[in-house]
C-alpha positions, 0 to 999 in steps of 0.5 A: 452131413458135414464132416472135419478132419480130426487133428489134421497133420496138414494145413490148407493151401495157403499154408503149404505156399507160405512155408514154401516161400519163406523157405526159399532164398530172399523170397517174400510172401505177399498174403492177399487175405484177412489179417489172421491168415498168415500169422496163423500159418506161419506160427503153425510150421514155426512151431510145428515144424521142429521150431524151424523158423520164419525164414527171411520174412515169415512169421509175423513180418509177413506183408499181407493186405489185411483185407477188411469187411469194406474190402469184401463188399467192394473188391480188394485188389486195390488194397493189393496193389497199395500192399505190393507197391509199399512191400517192393518199396520197404523189403529188400527182396530177390523174389516178392510172391502174391498168394491168396486166401479163401475170401479173396478167391470167392469175391473174384479178386484177380491177384495174378492180373494185379502183379502182371502190372508191377513186374519190371527190372527193379523187382520180380513179382509172382502170384498164384492162387492158393486159397484153402479150398484149392486143397492142402499144403502139398497143393500149396507148394505146388502152387508156388513151385509150378509157377517159378518153373513157369515164369521165372525159370528160363528156358535153356536149349542146351541141357547139362546131362549130369544136372538134375532138378529134385523136387517133392520134398516139401518144406515144413511139411518135411520137417527134416527138409534141409538135412535131407537134401543136403545128403542127397546132394552129397550122394549125387555129387559123388556120381558127377551129378549137380542137383538143382534144389529149391530149399538147399544150401547156398541156394539163390533166385539167380541160381533157381532162374537157371534150372531149365538147364537140367536134363532130368527132374527127379521128384522124391514122391509118388503124389506130390512135385509131380504137378511142378515136374510137368511144368518143367516137361512142357515148358522146359522139355525136361523129362522127369522120373518118380522115386521114393525118398532114400532112407538107410541102405536099402532104399538109398541103394535103389535110388543111386542105382536108379538115377544112374541108369537114367543119366547113362553112368556106368554100373561099376562107377555106381557100385564103387560108390555103394561099396565105399557108402557102405562099408562107412554105414555098417562099420557103425552099425555094428557098434549097435549089434551087442547091445540089440541082440542082448536086450532084443531091440527087435519090435513091431512096427506101427508107422503113421506118416505121409505117403513121402514117409509111410513106405521109406520109413517102413523100409528102413525099420522092416528091410535095414533095422530087421523090425516086424512092420505090422501097421502103416496108417496113412493119413494122406487124401489121395484117390482110390487109384493112388491108394492102391498103387501105393499099397503095392509098394510095400510088396517090395519089402524084403521083409517076410511079414508085410504090414497092413496098409490103411488110409485114414484121415483122422489122426486120432483114429490110429488107436482104434487101428491097431487095436482091430489089427491085433485080437483081444486077450479073452483071458486065454491061457497062451496069449500072444500079445502085440509087444514090444512095439515102437511107433513111429509118427507124429507128435500126436501120436505121443499118446497113442504110444503111451497107452500102447506102452510102446516105444516112440519117435516123432518123424513126421509133421507135426513135431513139437517135442523136437527142435530140428536144425540140420537133421536128416534122415535120407541116405546112409547117414541119415540112416545111421541118424535114425538108427541112433535116434531110435536106439535112444528113444529105447534107452532113454528112461534107462 
């Protein structure tokens, strides 16, 4: 029996590869696939990732081999060679990167082998196999960055003690990726830590080539970025750790302690930074306390997100905002072992009430899961309703929030009803921004 994913919150691996390359500085993806793949996938992220834009050479500008039936029958490698030559000739870039679609992988085109013929001092040309059947967009992210880590980043015998490489924040899939990276860099810099990022402000391909100088790789995810981190470990002898995306005071405190301790930073120095950041953070949080208590803004929280955001968002709502975490629906396609490991994380919550955690690929099933989690009113004289509620998810959940009569804020991909520029939700400042957005959603119809 065939199955399909209804209301998917990811694209295929090729989509993840394209959006990753479009976020890299002065990088040009060369798509070896049929004509519709590049434009459709790039357009998906341009529109559904808070209108992020096409980048240096994305959208309808993406060079593509645009293979047709003749290429499928006789092979498309010659067509790819022609496209590489013309792209390098016409488009100025610091990195050219060939990514592949399903059709050319099925017929066996050796895109990686083709690019080896065009690597010289004048142009950096890399390639990765990224067919849709490889997996989802997170797999495309891994394929691109793993190749860069293996073939572009130079080996460094001397490591910088206070330099780390940040992985796990997937551009496009994380609608707020640039703002999130910026706040993490700001916090780490106050401990004297330099953060190597791929998608932060001011990055260049030349800087990325020198990322072999890091002493540690920090993966801000339990599931994504780990393949690339292992490449850094195997080739560049850089160990890695995983940690949660730090949203708000509770998660950021834990994040800075973990990084600081791993790098041998004095606990007193870490505590001094935390004290300064907390003072700033709570000086603004206290401004909403009157309206929060007078209008009773505590809510039952419903979270629909991927594993990068599900626990950090739940922790913020429960431990920082004081809400009641009711149900978390996670839409990642991961194996049973990783599901069990991830579910255990929710026991860390300071909240006495722990949420029900459900893994569900079909986004349209959210309403059913919420209804099953709370019994119907059977005309009981006294009935405790699941109310008031607030739903944090993607734009796909807007109709669910409406049916539940819940407050609503889209935070995870896809987001089509918000325009996102430099906004971010990480760290203390990100926690303030998220609080502001949530309270604004509650009072917007007054």
